[in-house]
N, C-alpha and C positions, 0 to 999 in steps of 0.2 A: 774673392773674399764674401760673404755671406750675406746673402739678401738680394742679389742679381742671378739674371738667367739670360741664354739666348735673347729669348723674345724679347726680354725688357729695351733693349738696346734698337730698336725698334720704333720706336715710342718715343716721345717728347721727354729729355731730361729733367730731373729735379736738381735741387742747389747740392745734394749729398755728391749724385754721380759728377758732378762738376766739380766739387772740391774733393773730390777722392783723387782724378786723372791729374789735377791740378799739382796734388800734393807729390804725388808719384811723380809728376814730371820734373819740379821745382828739387824734388829731394837727387835726382840725378844730374840737374843742370843748378850747383849751389849759385852760378849769377843771377839769378832770376831768384824773385818770390813773389808770394799773390797772396792775399787777400779776401777775407771770406764775404760770402753773399753779403752777410747784414754788416758790415763794416762800415761801409759809407752811411747809412741809415745811421749806425751808430753816431757817427761822429757828428752831422747834423744836428742829432737830439743833446749830444753833450759837449761836444766840444773835443778840443784836444788833451781833458783831461781826462775822458771815457773811452779814450781806447789807449792809451802808455801802456796798461798789462797788451794788448794786443801784438803789442810791436816788439817781439823779444829779439831781433837778429838789426844788426847796423844796416838799416835799408839804403841810406844815400850813398853805402857803399855798392850798392848793385848793379848791373847794367840793365837789367829791369825790373816794374813790377808790374805786375796782372791784379785787375779791379776787375773780375763778373759782375756783372749785373743786372738784373731783370726790369726792366719794364714795360709794365704792362703783358703780362704771359712772352713777353719775347728775349730773347737773351743778348745781350751786345757784352764785347769787353774791351775795357780801354788799359792801354798800356802807358805806361812812363818810360820814357828813356833815359833813365838820368843821365847820360854824359853828353846826350844832346839837348837838353834841360826841355822836351820835347812831351806834351800829352796827349795821346794820340786815340781815336776811335775808331774801333773798326766794328760794323753792323752791315748785317747784308741783305738788307733793307736800305741804306741811304739813309737811312734819317739823319735830322739835325740835333744833337743832343749838347749842346753849346754850354748850358745850366748845370749839366753833368758832371763837361769837363771843369766849369768856375769850378765846382766846390772838390774836385778833386785838386785843384791849381792852390784852393785855399788849403786845405791838407796841408798840403806841401811844402807852404811859406809857414805853417804854424809849426810843422814839426820841425822845419828849420833852424824858426825860431828857438823851439824848444829843446835841440840839442847846440845852442850856441851857435850856430851856423851861419854867414851869410847870405840873406836870403837872396836865392837866383832869379834870374829873368824869364819864369816860364810862360812857356808858349804854348798854343793847345791847336788842333788842328785832326779833323776827320779822313782817317787814312782810309787809301783805294782798297779795295775788296772785290775778290769775283761776287757777284749779284747772288743773292737767293731768290727763286722764281715762288716757293711753296713755304705753307708758316711749319712745319715739320721736323727743320733741319736747324733751328738755331741753335740747337744746345752743341752738338755735333761740330758745328760751323766753326765757333770760337773756341771748342776745343782743338782743334786744326789748328786754327790761327796764334791759341798759344802755343803749341807747338813750333809753326814754324817760327813765330820770334824769341824762343827760348833754344832753338837753336839755329839762330841765326842764318835762317833759309827762306828763300822766296817765297812769299803766299800764291801760289799758281794751279791749286786745285779747283776743280769745279764742282758743281752739282752733280754733275754722272757718279764721280768719286765719289758720294757720298756711302751708298754699300761696302766698299771696300774701309772708307776711313773709321764708320759704326765697328767693325769687324775687328782693327784696328785697337779703339781703344777699349771693346772689351776685352780683347786679349791680355791689353794694358794693366787695366783693372784688376782681371781675375790673376794672373799673374805677379801682379806686383812691381814690374818692371816695366820701362817704357820699351815699348815695338818701335825700334828706329830704322828700320827698313819694313820693307813689304812681306809680310808675313807668307806662307808658301798657302796657294788655293787649298780651302776644303770644302766638303761639301757640307753647307750651313744654311739656314735662310737669309742670311744677311749677302753670301760671295755670290758671283757674279759670274763666277767660274760653270761650265755645264755639267750636268750628272750626264754620267755614262755608265748605263745599264750593261751589265754582264748579256751575252748571248743566251737566248732561250735552251734548256738540255733538247736533246735531239734523244729518246728511246730509238734504241737497237729495232731492226724490226726482224722477224722470223722467216728465215730464208727457206724452211726445210716445208715441204709439198706435201700437200695431204690427198689421200686417196677421194674422199670428197669432194667434187666439184664445187669449186664455189656457186652459190643463189644466183642464176642468171637478171640481171634485171634489165628489164623492159624501159627504154627511152619512151617519152613523150611524143616522138616523132613518129615510132612505129606507131601507136596507141591510133594516132592520128589517121595516120597512112592507111592503117590497116581498117578502120573505120568508114572513110574515103571511097575505099575502094570498094567494102561491101555493098556502101548505100548505091554503088551506082550499077553494082549489076540486078539488085532488087529493080531500082528503077527502069534498068534497059528489057527487066521480063515481064513487069505489069505495063499495059501502053495504060495513056494518059487519056482521062474521060473529061469531056467534056460534059456540064450542066449549064443551061440557059434558066438562068432563076429569072422569073417573071417578077417583076415587082408587085405587089397586091395593093387593091385600087384605094385609094384613098377618100376616106368616107367623113364629109364635112360634120364638125360637130356640129350637134342642137343649138340655135338660141334660144333667146324668149322671144322670136316676132311673132306678129298674130299669125302669119300661114301658119305656123308649127302648129299652132293650139288649135288650128280648125282642123287640120289632118288627125292631130291628135281626140280631136271630140268624135271626129267620124267614125276612127277605128277603133274607139274606146266606151261603150255606153253603159253606163251605173245600173244598178241593181234598182234601183229606186226608179231610175226611167222605164225599167222593163215591165217591172209594175203597175204605172200610170200605164204603159202599153197595153197588158193585160186587162186590167178594168173596163178601158174604152172599148177593147174589142168585145168584151163581153157584152158591155152597153149595150154598143150598137147590132149585136143578135138578137137582145131580147126583145129591142122595140123594133123590128125588123120582122121578129118571130114570138109574137103575141105569148101568151100560155092560157090556155082555157081553165 
């Protein structure tokens, strides 16, 4: 069928996928019948008159009727066993859907009255199913249950079987025939079989000998041993010399103390002081030896 790819069946199923698979299932099993996803909503809005044209088969003579229903982004399936007069809800999350069961029970009673048949005593219950632990497999989950109901087989799959069940459902829709047995494992993204890769191709080795010898590769161990031996010879020829290192005298850092200022004044005499001393010296001489 157009519009489907292998990758599509890795994700959530929409209503078209559910109805396409159930169409193939009920065509090959005429004792079962299914209603579309919008059937129950149409019945609740318009009653029995709104869905008369939807019922084109004698549904009261069937063995089972399938109702796929989407409740809050989650798929469940309700199966009506006509011989047992039972309305059974199958949900992998094990939630209570009694209000939906009551609506389907009302539809069956109204349809019996519309068909001039004595109303039956319908009873409702929640069926036992494997637990669905994730939030992605509700679509293939209800299709697997529908297949078990239509073929009168026990519901014995688990969450580990989902990749293989998705592959079977994909092959059934694409071939428009129901896969009644497990298909041959194929190398697909959904198959659980291991992919065996062929052995690598080996190129033949040329065994002809050439006259020119191949270049010799020097190993790192040889270089290290040669370097060690050369270093050892040099150190044995030159005797080692021992040099005594005398530490430099430690000079204290000058500080701003008064002693250092006095020492600095003794060592350094400014030019003005020298001129002053020179004038004093000449005055003394002139007083001692007056001129005539």
